[in-house]
C-alpha positions in Angstrom: -5.2 44.8 -20.6 -2.4 43.3 -22.5 -2.0 39.5 -22.8 0.9 39.6 -20.4 -1.2 41.2 -17.6 -3.7 38.4 -17.6 -3.1 35.6 -15.0 -2.4 32.2 -16.5 -5.4 29.8 -16.6 -5.6 27.7 -13.5 -5.0 23.9 -13.9 -7.8 21.7 -12.7 -7.0 20.1 -9.3 -6.8 16.3 -9.4 -9.6 14.5 -7.6 -8.5 13.6 -4.1 -8.4 9.9 -3.3 -10.4 8.7 -0.3 -8.1 8.1 2.6 -8.0 4.6 4.1 -8.8 4.4 7.7 -5.7 3.7 9.9 -5.6 0.2 11.3 -5.0 -0.2 14.9 -1.5 -1.5 15.7 -2.8 -4.8 17.1 -4.7 -5.6 13.9 -1.7 -4.7 11.7 0.5 -6.9 13.9 -1.9 -9.8 13.7 -2.0 -9.5 9.9 1.8 -9.6 9.8 2.0 -12.6 12.1 -0.5 -14.5 9.9 1.6 -13.7 6.8 4.8 -14.8 8.5 3.2 -18.0 9.6 2.1 -18.7 6.1 5.6 -18.1 4.8 7.1 -20.4 7.4 4.7 -23.1 6.4 5.6 -22.6 2.7 9.3 -22.7 3.4 8.9 -25.9 5.4 7.0 -27.5 2.5 9.6 -26.5 0.0 12.5 -27.8 2.2 10.8 -31.2 2.5 10.4 -31.5 -1.2 14.0 -30.6 -1.9 15.3 -33.1 0.7 13.3 -36.1 -0.6 
């Protein structure tokens, strides 16, 4: 065999990352609502501080 006939060395495959389990829609929606409520509370606090 000549050097051109040999197949190129194979690259090592990267280790696969463990997949996260998919959250049910209800749980995801609850997390979003909690986050939005926290943001509303923070905005209200900041508005009060700016006005007084």
